N, C-alpha and C positions, 0 to 999 in steps of 0.2 A: 345177490343183488348188490350193485355198486352205486354209490352216490357221491358226488363231489360238489362243493360249493365254497363260497367265501363270505366273510362277514367283515365289514369295516367298523371296528369298535373304537369309540371315542374315549380311549384310555391308553396311557403309555404301555409299551410292551412289557416292562418290568411288573406292572400291576396285573396285566392279563396273565402273565406267566405264573405269578404267585397264586392267583385265583384258581387257575386250572389244576394246581397241585393241592389245593385245600379240600380236605374231605367234607367239610360242611358245605362248601360251594358245590362240589360234585353231588352230594346228597340232594340238595335243593334243585339242581338242574336236571337230574335224571328223572324223566317223567315216571310217576308211579312209585318212586323209591320210598320205602317205608323205613328202611334201616340201612346204614352204611357204617361199618367199623373197619379199622385197620390204618395202615400208613402207606405212603407212596412207595417206600422201600419194600415192605412185606406184602403189599397188595391189600385190597379191600374185600370184605365179605359184604354182600348186598342182598336185600330182600326187596323185590320189585313186584308190584301187582299191575297187570295189564289185561286189557280186553281187546282181543283181535277178532273182529267179526263176532260170531256167537260164542267164542271160546274165551273164558276169563280164567286166568291162572296166576298163582303166586310163584314167582321164580326165585329160587335161592341160588346164589352163585358168587362168582369171583370177578373183580375188576382189577386189572393190573396196568401199571404205567411202565412203559419200556422205551427203548431207543431214545432216551432223553439226550438232547443237545441243548444245554442251558440257554434259555431265552429264545431258542430258535425252533425246536420241533420235539415232538414226542408221539407215542402211540398209546392210545387207550384201548385195552382189549377186555371184553367182557363175555362171560358165558354163564348160562343159568339153566337149571332144570325146573320145569313146571309140572312135575308129576305126569298124570295121564295126558296133559295138554301137549307135552313134548319138550323140546329144548330150543333155546335160542343162543346164538353166539355171534359175536361181531367184533370188528376192530375199526377204530378211527385214527387215521394218521393225520396229525394236526401240526401245522407250521405257522410261525409268527414272523411278521415283517413290519418294520416301521412304515408309516404313511407320511406324506408330505405335511399333513395337518397336525402331526404329533400323536396320532392315534396308532392303532395296530390293525394290520390286515391279517385276519385269521383265515387260513385255508384248511379245509378238511376233506378227506377222502374216506368214505365209510364203506365197509363190506360187511354184509350180514347174511346169516344162514339160519334156517329153522328146520325142525324135524318133528315127527310125531303128528298128532292131530292138527297142529298148526300148519304143517306143510300141505295137508289135504285141502286147505282153504283155497289154494290156487295162488299162482305167482302174482296176479294183478292185485289181490287183496294184500298179500304179504309185502310186495314192493311199495304199495301206497302207505301201508302202516309203517314200514321201515323209514321211508322218507319223512313221514309225519314225526316219528320219534326223534330222528336226527335234527330236524328243523326245530322241534320244541326244545331239545337240549341246548342247542347253540343260540336260540332266541332267548331263552331264560338266562344263559350265561352272558350274552351281550346286554340284555336289559339290566341285569344286576350290576354291570360295570359302568353303565352310562349315567349321565347327569341326574343326581337325586332330585333336582327340582322338577324333572319331567315325570312325576309319579302318575301312575295310571290306576284306575279302579280295576280290581280283580274280582271276577265272579266268586261268589261265596264258596262254591264247591271246587274251585280251581286252586291248586296248590302253587301256582306260579308266583314268584316273589315280586314285590313292587320294584320298579326301576331304581337302580342305583344302590340297592342293598349291599351288593358285594363291595362296591367302592366305599360305602360307609363303614362296612365291617373291617376292611383292610386299611382304611384311612386312619 
């Protein structure tokens, strides 16, 4: 499954670049992430809990950052095994460009694959789920960087951060 999209983020490119390399930011932005340890250089170990259709699994795996061109682009690659549920792996090629308004145009191209019981759910379910996960990750990332005054109420069971938290953390 391939997915490409853009986000117009109201934050300078240097702030967006620093945020996407921050393990605490990644942990908060990855939907279902319960644990993320490691560094950009060595890679990250992650524990992620996800439910895809009727299958709920805890995935343990690796997230690596590669192909870095300072302030311009990078690739996030992740893979995890969910026991009997199967496996998931994917990569997001992310690029950054300045906008006329002083913000950052973030462009991403995601490719994902699944196997095991997950693959038996069918491509429509998997494609929809993959799109949802990518959208959630980049929405959380964007919301975390934008104006802290635009705080929004978050549902009690949702782990999504309030708008502007990354900007406040890095500021």
